[in-house]
PASEBA-1860 file (N, C-alpha, C; in nm, 3 decimals):
! residues 238
1> MSGTHTPV> 1.352/-1.105/1.054/1.291/-0.974/1.035/1.256/-0.913/1.170 ~ 1.270/-0.784/1.179/1.232/-0.714/1.300/1.080/-0.715/1.314 ~ 1.033/-0.709/1.436/0.890/-0.705/1.459/0.827/-0.573/1.421 ~ 0.908/-0.478/1.373/0.853/-0.347/1.340/0.791/-0.344/1.202 ~ 0.802/-0.452/1.126/0.737/-0.459/0.996/0.637/-0.573/1.001 ~ 0.512/-0.547/0.966/0.407/-0.645/0.982/0.371/-0.709/0.850 ~ 0.407/-0.836/0.827/0.367/-0.902/0.702/0.215/-0.917/0.699 ~ 0.152/-0.881/0.589/0.009/-0.899/0.578/-0.026/-1.001/0.473
9> GSTEKGAR> 0.074/-1.071/0.424/0.043/-1.178/0.330/0.157/-1.202/0.234 ~ 0.165/-1.321/0.180/0.259/-1.351/0.074/0.193/-1.451/-0.018 ~ 0.246/-1.467/-0.136/0.177/-1.550/-0.233/0.274/-1.638/-0.307 ~ 0.222/-1.747/-0.361/0.294/-1.833/-0.454/0.433/-1.877/-0.402 ~ 0.433/-1.980/-0.319/0.560/-2.031/-0.271/0.641/-2.086/-0.388 ~ 0.771/-2.064/-0.381/0.856/-2.114/-0.488/0.985/-2.035/-0.493 ~ 1.098/-2.102/-0.464/1.225/-2.030/-0.453/1.271/-1.974/-0.586 ~ 1.228/-2.032/-0.696/1.277/-1.988/-0.826/1.205/-1.864/-0.877
17> KQTVTISF> 1.094/-1.831/-0.816/1.019/-1.716/-0.864/1.089/-1.587/-0.821 ~ 1.087/-1.490/-0.911/1.138/-1.359/-0.876/1.045/-1.298/-0.772 ~ 1.104/-1.239/-0.670/1.025/-1.187/-0.559/1.033/-1.035/-0.554 ~ 0.919/-0.973/-0.528/0.912/-0.830/-0.501/0.845/-0.812/-0.366 ~ 0.911/-0.741/-0.277/0.853/-0.707/-0.147/0.797/-0.566/-0.155 ~ 0.667/-0.552/-0.129/0.603/-0.421/-0.135/0.594/-0.364/0.006 ~ 0.656/-0.249/0.026/0.653/-0.180/0.155/0.558/-0.062/0.144 ~ 0.458/-0.057/0.231/0.353/0.043/0.216/0.300/0.087/0.352
25> AGFNRAWA> 0.253/0.210/0.358/0.181/0.257/0.476/0.040/0.200/0.471 ~ -0.018/0.176/0.589/-0.152/0.119/0.593/-0.253/0.202/0.515 ~ -0.233/0.333/0.510/-0.322/0.421/0.436/-0.328/0.384/0.287 ~ -0.220/0.323/0.237/-0.208/0.292/0.094/-0.223/0.144/0.064 ~ -0.296/0.074/0.150/-0.315/-0.071/0.131/-0.378/-0.103/-0.004 ~ -0.472/-0.020/-0.050/-0.537/-0.048/-0.178/-0.436/-0.045/-0.292 ~ -0.341/0.048/-0.287/-0.237/0.053/-0.390/-0.149/-0.071/-0.385 ~ -0.114/-0.114/-0.263/-0.031/-0.234/-0.249/-0.102/-0.356/-0.307
33> AWIGDRLE> -0.232/-0.368/-0.279/-0.308/-0.483/-0.329/-0.315/-0.481/-0.481 ~ -0.337/-0.364/-0.540/-0.347/-0.355/-0.686/-0.213/-0.386/-0.752 ~ -0.105/-0.327/-0.700/0.028/-0.352/-0.757/0.065/-0.499/-0.743 ~ 0.040/-0.556/-0.625/0.072/-0.696/-0.604/-0.003/-0.787/-0.700 ~ -0.129/-0.757/-0.723/-0.209/-0.836/-0.817/-0.150/-0.829/-0.958 ~ -0.111/-0.710/-1.001/-0.054/-0.696/-1.135/0.078/-0.772/-1.149 ~ 0.156/-0.778/-1.043/0.282/-0.852/-1.047/0.258/-1.003/-1.044 ~ 0.162/-1.047/-0.962/0.132/-1.190/-0.955/0.083/-1.242/-1.090
41> RRGLRVVY> 0.009/-1.161/-1.161/-0.040/-1.202/-1.294/0.076/-1.232/-1.388 ~ 0.190/-1.174/-1.361/0.308/-1.194/-1.445/0.404/-1.297/-1.387 ~ 0.356/-1.372/-1.290/0.433/-1.484/-1.238/0.532/-1.452/-1.130 ~ 0.526/-1.331/-1.073/0.618/-1.297/-0.966/0.560/-1.337/-0.831 ~ 0.648/-1.360/-0.737/0.607/-1.383/-0.598/0.606/-1.248/-0.528 ~ 0.500/-1.219/-0.455/0.483/-1.090/-0.390/0.475/-1.108/-0.239 ~ 0.550/-1.029/-0.167/0.543/-1.025/-0.021/0.502/-0.884/0.019 ~ 0.403/-0.875/0.107/0.353/-0.745/0.150/0.407/-0.713/0.290
49> LRWDSPSE> 0.464/-0.595/0.306/0.512/-0.551/0.437/0.451/-0.415/0.469 ~ 0.360/-0.414/0.566/0.307/-0.286/0.609/0.413/-0.212/0.689 ~ 0.447/-0.093/0.645/0.552/-0.015/0.710/0.503/0.039/0.843 ~ 0.582/0.017/0.945/0.555/0.073/1.077/0.680/0.147/1.118 ~ 0.666/0.251/1.199/0.780/0.334/1.233/0.772/0.378/1.378 ~ 0.783/0.282/1.473/0.775/0.319/1.615/0.883/0.419/1.652 ~ 0.845/0.523/1.722/0.936/0.633/1.749/1.056/0.592/1.833 ~ 1.043/0.482/1.909/1.155/0.442/1.996/1.266/0.370/1.919
57> VPLEDLLR> 1.243/0.335/1.795/1.344/0.265/1.715/1.404/0.362/1.614 ~ 1.536/0.375/1.609/1.599/0.466/1.513/1.557/0.432/1.371 ~ 1.531/0.536/1.292/1.484/0.516/1.155/1.586/0.441/1.071 ~ 1.714/0.464/1.095/1.817/0.391/1.020/1.807/0.242/1.045 ~ 1.777/0.203/1.169/1.762/0.060/1.200/1.641/0.000/1.128 ~ 1.533/0.076/1.121/1.414/0.027/1.053/1.441/0.005/0.904 ~ 1.514/0.096/0.843/1.547/0.080/0.701/1.643/-0.036/0.679 ~ 1.735/-0.056/0.771/1.825/-0.172/0.759/1.747/-0.302/0.771
65> DLKLAEGR> 1.648/-0.304/0.860/1.562/-0.421/0.872/1.485/-0.444/0.742 ~ 1.440/-0.336/0.680/1.367/-0.348/0.555/1.455/-0.410/0.447 ~ 1.584/-0.382/0.451/1.677/-0.438/0.352/1.693/-0.589/0.366 ~ 1.648/-0.645/0.479/1.652/-0.789/0.498/1.541/-0.859/0.420 ~ 1.447/-0.782/0.370/1.334/-0.840/0.296/1.384/-0.909/0.170 ~ 1.304/-1.003/0.124/1.342/-1.083/0.008/1.321/-1.007/-0.122 ~ 1.412/-1.026/-0.215/1.397/-0.972/-0.350/1.409/-0.822/-0.357 ~ 1.353/-0.767/-0.465/1.352/-0.622/-0.485/1.250/-0.561/-0.390
73> ILIIVSEW> 1.283/-0.446/-0.334/1.194/-0.379/-0.240/1.127/-0.263/-0.313 ~ 0.995/-0.269/-0.325/0.919/-0.163/-0.390/0.846/-0.082/-0.284 ~ 0.883/0.044/-0.271/0.821/0.132/-0.171/0.711/0.214/-0.239 ~ 0.594/0.217/-0.176/0.486/0.302/-0.224/0.499/0.436/-0.153 ~ 0.546/0.535/-0.225/0.577/0.666/-0.168/0.449/0.748/-0.155 ~ 0.425/0.796/-0.035/0.315/0.890/-0.010/0.349/0.966/0.117 ~ 0.276/1.072/0.143/0.301/1.147/0.266/0.275/1.060/0.388 ~ 0.183/0.962/0.375/0.151/0.874/0.488/0.273/0.792/0.529
81> YFQLGPRT> 0.350/0.748/0.432/0.466/0.663/0.460/0.566/0.736/0.549 ~ 0.587/0.864/0.522/0.689/0.939/0.593/0.639/1.005/0.721 ~ 0.507/1.007/0.739/0.453/1.071/0.859/0.442/0.976/0.977 ~ 0.450/0.845/0.953/0.436/0.749/1.063/0.551/0.767/1.160 ~ 0.522/0.763/1.285/0.628/0.776/1.384/0.593/0.867/1.500 ~ 0.573/0.997/1.481/0.597/1.072/1.357/0.746/1.102/1.341 ~ 0.791/1.118/1.219/0.931/1.147/1.189/0.940/1.279/1.113 ~ 1.045/1.353/1.137/1.066/1.476/1.063/1.130/1.444/0.928
89> HEEWNAAL> 1.118/1.537/0.835/1.183/1.520/0.706/1.335/1.515/0.722 ~ 1.386/1.586/0.821/1.531/1.583/0.845/1.577/1.443/0.884 ~ 1.501/1.376/0.969/1.535/1.239/1.007/1.534/1.147/0.886 ~ 1.431/1.162/0.804/1.421/1.079/0.685/1.534/1.106/0.587 ~ 1.567/1.231/0.567/1.675/1.265/0.474/1.806/1.200/0.517 ~ 1.836/1.208/0.647/1.961/1.151/0.697/1.962/0.999/0.680 ~ 1.850/0.934/0.714/1.844/0.788/0.707/1.849/0.738/0.562 ~ 1.778/0.804/0.473/1.780/0.764/0.332/1.918/0.777/0.272
97> RKVVAPEP> 1.986/0.885/0.305/2.121/0.905/0.252/2.218/0.800/0.305 ~ 2.200/0.758/0.429/2.294/0.666/0.491/2.267/0.520/0.456 ~ 2.139/0.482/0.447/2.104/0.341/0.432/2.067/0.305/0.287 ~ 1.989/0.389/0.223/1.937/0.354/0.090/2.033/0.395/-0.021 ~ 2.090/0.514/-0.010/2.174/0.567/-0.118/2.288/0.474/-0.159 ~ 2.356/0.406/-0.065/2.467/0.318/-0.106/2.423/0.195/-0.188 ~ 2.295/0.155/-0.179/2.247/0.037/-0.251/2.117/0.068/-0.324 ~ 2.118/0.161/-0.417/1.992/0.199/-0.482/1.927/0.087/-0.562
105> SRFAAVSV> 2.005/-0.012/-0.605/1.949/-0.119/-0.687/1.856/-0.211/-0.608 ~ 1.869/-0.212/-0.474/1.779/-0.295/-0.394/1.639/-0.237/-0.389 ~ 1.629/-0.107/-0.412/1.502/-0.038/-0.394/1.445/0.011/-0.526 ~ 1.314/0.014/-0.533/1.241/0.082/-0.639/1.122/0.149/-0.570 ~ 1.059/0.241/-0.640/0.948/0.311/-0.575/0.851/0.364/-0.679 ~ 0.725/0.373/-0.635/0.622/0.442/-0.712/0.561/0.547/-0.621 ~ 0.523/0.659/-0.676/0.465/0.767/-0.598/0.317/0.777/-0.625 ~ 0.237/0.783/-0.518/0.093/0.794/-0.533/0.044/0.923/-0.466
113> TTNTVPVA> 0.131/1.022/-0.459/0.095/1.149/-0.396/0.153/1.265/-0.474 ~ 0.088/1.380/-0.461/0.143/1.504/-0.516/0.190/1.596/-0.404 ~ 0.181/1.549/-0.280/0.224/1.630/-0.166/0.375/1.622/-0.147 ~ 0.426/1.709/-0.063/0.570/1.717/-0.038/0.618/1.596/0.041 ~ 0.729/1.539/-0.001/0.794/1.429/0.071/0.939/1.470/0.097 ~ 1.011/1.399/0.184/1.151/1.436/0.212/1.235/1.447/0.085 ~ 1.323/1.545/0.082/1.405/1.571/-0.036/1.486/1.448/-0.076 ~ 1.543/1.378/0.023/1.629/1.264/-0.006/1.552/1.144/-0.059
121> AAVLAAVD> 1.418/1.151/-0.060/1.341/1.043/-0.121/1.372/1.033/-0.270 ~ 1.439/1.134/-0.324/1.479/1.130/-0.465/1.567/1.010/-0.495 ~ 1.637/0.958/-0.392/1.724/0.842/-0.413/1.644/0.719/-0.454 ~ 1.514/0.719/-0.423/1.427/0.606/-0.459/1.385/0.611/-0.606 ~ 1.402/0.725/-0.669/1.366/0.742/-0.810/1.224/0.691/-0.836 ~ 1.131/0.740/-0.757/0.993/0.694/-0.769/0.929/0.744/-0.898 ~ 0.854/0.656/-0.965/0.778/0.697/-1.081/0.638/0.737/-1.035 ~ 0.586/0.841/-1.095/0.457/0.897/-1.055/0.343/0.816/-1.115
129> LTNMGAEE> 0.247/0.773/-1.030/0.131/0.699/-1.077/0.002/0.780/-1.063 ~ 0.015/0.909/-1.033/-0.104/0.991/-1.013/-0.152/1.049/-1.147 ~ -0.279/1.080/-1.152/-0.341/1.147/-1.267/-0.322/1.071/-1.398 ~ -0.347/0.941/-1.393/-0.339/0.860/-1.514/-0.427/0.737/-1.497 ~ -0.448/0.667/-1.608/-0.530/0.547/-1.604/-0.451/0.425/-1.559 ~ -0.524/0.315/-1.542/-0.464/0.192/-1.489/-0.358/0.136/-1.582 ~ -0.381/0.140/-1.713/-0.285/0.080/-1.806/-0.151/0.152/-1.804 ~ -0.155/0.286/-1.804/-0.031/0.362/-1.800/0.039/0.347/-1.665
137> AERRMLDR> -0.038/0.342/-1.557/0.021/0.323/-1.425/0.091/0.188/-1.416 ~ 0.028/0.083/-1.471/0.090/-0.049/-1.469/0.218/-0.050/-1.552 ~ 0.213/0.013/-1.669/0.331/0.018/-1.755/0.447/0.086/-1.684 ~ 0.420/0.196/-1.618/0.526/0.270/-1.548/0.582/0.189/-1.432 ~ 0.493/0.123/-1.358/0.537/0.042/-1.244/0.626/-0.072/-1.290 ~ 0.585/-0.142/-1.396/0.665/-0.253/-1.448/0.800/-0.205/-1.501 ~ 0.799/-0.093/-1.570/0.924/-0.038/-1.623/1.020/-0.001/-1.511 ~ 0.966/0.052/-1.400/1.052/0.088/-1.286/1.117/-0.035/-1.225
145> LDLPTAPL> 1.049/-0.149/-1.234/1.103/-0.275/-1.181/1.182/-0.353/-1.285 ~ 1.204/-0.291/-1.401/1.279/-0.356/-1.510/1.212/-0.485/-1.556 ~ 1.079/-0.484/-1.561/1.002/-0.599/-1.605/0.940/-0.570/-1.742 ~ 0.911/-0.676/-1.820/0.846/-0.655/-1.950/0.714/-0.581/-1.933 ~ 0.688/-0.487/-2.021/0.566/-0.407/-2.010/0.460/-0.444/-2.114 ~ 0.487/-0.543/-2.197/0.390/-0.583/-2.299/0.263/-0.636/-2.232 ~ 0.146/-0.605/-2.286/0.020/-0.654/-2.228/0.018/-0.806/-2.224 ~ -0.044/-0.860/-2.121/-0.056/-1.005/-2.110/-0.161/-1.056/-2.208
153> PGSTNGPR> -0.141/-1.178/-2.262/-0.245/-1.235/-2.349/-0.370/-1.263/-2.270 ~ -0.485/-1.258/-2.336/-0.612/-1.282/-2.269/-0.621/-1.423/-2.216 ~ -0.689/-1.440/-2.105/-0.706/-1.572/-2.044/-0.818/-1.648/-2.113 ~ -0.797/-1.777/-2.133/-0.900/-1.862/-2.194/-1.010/-1.896/-2.094 ~ -0.984/-1.869/-1.964/-1.083/-1.899/-1.862/-1.166/-1.776/-1.825 ~ -1.159/-1.672/-1.908/-1.233/-1.552/-1.877/-1.148/-1.456/-1.796 ~ -1.194/-1.332/-1.782/-1.116/-1.232/-1.709/-1.099/-1.268/-1.562 ~ -0.979/-1.246/-1.513/-0.951/-1.272/-1.372/-0.990/-1.150/-1.290
161> RGPRFPAS> -1.066/-1.172/-1.187/-1.105/-1.062/-1.100/-0.988/-1.025/-1.010 ~ -0.977/-0.899/-0.984/-0.869/-0.853/-0.897/-0.906/-0.718/-0.838 ~ -0.819/-0.663/-0.755/-0.846/-0.532/-0.695/-0.866/-0.425/-0.802 ~ -0.959/-0.336/-0.777/-0.984/-0.225/-0.869/-0.869/-0.125/-0.859 ~ -0.839/-0.059/-0.970/-0.735/0.044/-0.971/-0.771/0.150/-0.867 ~ -0.681/0.178/-0.771/-0.716/0.266/-0.657/-0.759/0.406/-0.695 ~ -0.710/0.457/-0.808/-0.749/0.592/-0.849/-0.888/0.595/-0.909 ~ -0.947/0.479/-0.934/-1.082/0.471/-0.990/-1.181/0.451/-0.876
169> MPEVWGGV> -1.223/0.558/-0.818/-1.317/0.548/-0.707/-1.457/0.514/-0.759 ~ -1.546/0.467/-0.672/-1.681/0.430/-0.715/-1.753/0.546/-0.783 ~ -1.835/0.513/-0.882/-1.913/0.616/-0.949/-2.013/0.680/-0.853 ~ -2.061/0.602/-0.758/-2.156/0.654/-0.658/-2.080/0.674/-0.528 ~ -2.069/0.798/-0.485/-1.992/0.832/-0.364/-2.062/0.952/-0.302 ~ -2.115/0.933/-0.181/-2.191/1.043/-0.124/-2.179/1.057/0.026 ~ -2.164/1.181/0.071/-2.174/1.215/0.212/-2.060/1.170/0.301 ~ -1.952/1.117/0.246/-1.843/1.066/0.329/-1.767/1.182/0.394
177> PRRNTRFT> -1.743/1.176/0.526/-1.668/1.284/0.592/-1.527/1.296/0.535 ~ -1.466/1.411/0.553/-1.329/1.431/0.509/-1.236/1.339/0.586 ~ -1.131/1.295/0.521/-1.038/1.201/0.584/-0.960/1.269/0.695 ~ -0.945/1.200/0.805/-0.866/1.249/0.918/-0.719/1.219/0.891 ~ -0.641/1.320/0.858/-0.501/1.300/0.821/-0.415/1.260/0.941 ~ -0.471/1.268/1.061/-0.397/1.229/1.181/-0.435/1.090/1.230 ~ -0.516/1.020/1.153/-0.559/0.886/1.193/-0.437/0.794/1.203 ~ -0.431/0.716/1.309/-0.321/0.621/1.325/-0.370/0.500/1.402
185> GRESLLND> -0.301/0.388/1.386/-0.337/0.267/1.459/-0.462/0.201/1.405 ~ -0.526/0.119/1.491/-0.649/0.046/1.459/-0.633/-0.050/1.342 ~ -0.508/-0.091/1.314/-0.485/-0.178/1.198/-0.561/-0.310/1.210 ~ -0.561/-0.370/1.328/-0.627/-0.501/1.343/-0.777/-0.489/1.322 ~ -0.838/-0.379/1.371/-0.981/-0.360/1.350/-1.014/-0.338/1.203 ~ -0.933/-0.259/1.135/-0.955/-0.236/0.992/-0.941/-0.366/0.913 ~ -0.839/-0.443/0.946/-0.818/-0.571/0.877/-0.934/-0.667/0.903 ~ -0.980/-0.673/1.028/-1.091/-0.762/1.062/-1.217/-0.724/0.984
193> AYHVLQSA> -1.247/-0.594/0.982/-1.366/-0.548/0.911/-1.356/-0.581/0.762 ~ -1.238/-0.561/0.706/-1.218/-0.588/0.563/-1.243/-0.735/0.532 ~ -1.184/-0.824/0.611/-1.196/-0.967/0.583/-1.339/-1.018/0.608 ~ -1.407/-0.963/0.708/-1.546/-1.002/0.732/-1.633/-0.966/0.613 ~ -1.616/-0.844/0.561/-1.699/-0.800/0.449/-1.662/-0.872/0.320 ~ -1.533/-0.900/0.301/-1.490/-0.968/0.179/-1.536/-1.113/0.174 ~ -1.545/-1.176/0.290/-1.582/-1.318/0.294/-1.732/-1.341/0.301 ~ -1.809/-1.233/0.314/-1.954/-1.247/0.326/-2.016/-1.278/0.191
201> EPGAGVVT> -2.133/-1.336/0.193/-2.208/-1.359/0.071/-2.245/-1.224/0.009 ~ -2.255/-1.218/-0.124/-2.291/-1.091/-0.188/-2.419/-1.032/-0.131 ~ -2.413/-0.906/-0.092/-2.529/-0.838/-0.038/-2.558/-0.868/0.107 ~ -2.473/-0.949/0.172/-2.502/-0.989/0.309/-2.394/-0.944/0.407 ~ -2.299/-0.865/0.361/-2.189/-0.824/0.449/-2.230/-0.710/0.540 ~ -2.220/-0.731/0.670/-2.253/-0.628/0.768/-2.148/-0.629/0.878 ~ -2.098/-0.513/0.914/-2.007/-0.500/1.027/-2.060/-0.389/1.117 ~ -2.069/-0.416/1.245/-2.116/-0.317/1.341/-2.001/-0.279/1.434
209> LHGMSGVG> -1.977/-0.150/1.448/-1.878/-0.100/1.542/-1.952/-0.051/1.666 ~ -1.909/-0.098/1.782/-1.979/-0.056/1.903/-1.877/-0.017/2.009 ~ -1.919/0.070/2.097/-1.831/0.117/2.203/-1.883/0.249/2.259 ~ -1.816/0.297/2.362/-1.859/0.420/2.426/-1.846/0.539/2.331 ~ -1.922/0.641/2.358/-1.916/0.763/2.278/-1.776/0.824/2.286 ~ -1.724/0.864/2.168/-1.595/0.932/2.166/-1.474/0.843/2.150 ~ -1.492/0.711/2.135/-1.375/0.622/2.124/-1.323/0.612/1.980 ~ -1.399/0.669/1.884/-1.347/0.672/1.747/-1.418/0.584/1.647
217> KTQLAAEY> -1.543/0.547/1.674/-1.616/0.459/1.582/-1.634/0.526/1.445 ~ -1.674/0.652/1.447/-1.696/0.724/1.321/-1.565/0.741/1.245 ~ -1.459/0.774/1.315/-1.329/0.790/1.250/-1.283/0.660/1.187 ~ -1.308/0.549/1.257/-1.268/0.418/1.204/-1.347/0.385/1.078 ~ -1.477/0.411/1.081/-1.560/0.383/0.964/-1.517/0.469/0.845 ~ -1.489/0.596/0.869/-1.445/0.684/0.761/-1.311/0.639/0.704 ~ -1.220/0.597/0.791/-1.089/0.551/0.743/-1.105/0.425/0.658 ~ -1.195/0.337/0.698/-1.221/0.218/0.618/-1.264/0.257/0.477
225> VYRFGSEY> -1.352/0.354/0.468/-1.402/0.398/0.337/-1.288/0.446/0.249 ~ -1.197/0.526/0.304/-1.089/0.581/0.223/-0.984/0.476/0.187 ~ -0.963/0.379/0.273/-0.865/0.274/0.242/-0.917/0.174/0.140 ~ -1.045/0.140/0.150/-1.097/0.029/0.070/-1.211/0.068/-0.024 ~ -1.244/0.197/-0.029/-1.357/0.241/-0.110/-1.344/0.208/-0.257 ~ -1.220/0.203/-0.307/-1.201/0.176/-0.450/-1.245/0.035/-0.489 ~ -1.266/-0.053/-0.391/-1.305/-0.190/-0.421/-1.457/-0.208/-0.427 ~ -1.532/-0.097/-0.408/-1.677/-0.105/-0.405/-1.739/-0.027/-0.520
233> DVVWWV> -1.858/-0.066/-0.560/-1.929/0.004/-0.665/-2.004/0.126/-0.611 ~ -2.048/0.118/-0.487/-2.124/0.228/-0.426/-2.071/0.253/-0.286 ~ -2.047/0.378/-0.254/-2.012/0.419/-0.119/-2.106/0.533/-0.081 ~ -2.188/0.511/0.019/-2.286/0.613/0.058/-2.292/0.622/0.210 ~ -2.267/0.739/0.260/-2.263/0.761/0.406/-2.399/0.812/0.453 ~ -2.456/0.739/0.550/-2.589/0.776/0.602/-2.573/0.824/0.745
END
């Protein structure tokens, strides 16, 4: 694999398991986690690939590298995915037509945006997961991957905890600044903050960002809220 795609985790070793590789922009990590959890519950092996698009590497080469991924490739379509680089829609249209169009069966996609994306993204045949509940979103996602959509039987060990459906934001949400649509980078800091808070004892998770004025502490904190806010019961900005 090229170093331009950053694996953020894989699950359930086993060559016989059907594998789905989820390709996602860092902005949509919550969607990747939720989709991966729903697939793992059905016995699939999931590999997560955070999409990166360094401007010095031709987009066609990046897509060819993505095709080296194991199993079916599920792309989470959003404006964030196509803006990394940054890349023009013309570049994306040309690359999608040349690399993806000849082998559409390798790819599947779900859309989590209502904003404009490159015209040639139509080759991905993304199913829309916006403006609906978790059950319908899961059914559509499974159907796009040609997987059984029947509800799973209840567990005898009680309900399994997993990522909250990303469209279900916390009931308590206050004072959070508007998202910076130009935010980029800081992936390692965001990941570190997430894992520190997730591994902390309930009610004891604290992360402090420190540095000189103007280096982006507030922007980083706001971006964390938008990426991971769906996993919390209360989000309140003071």
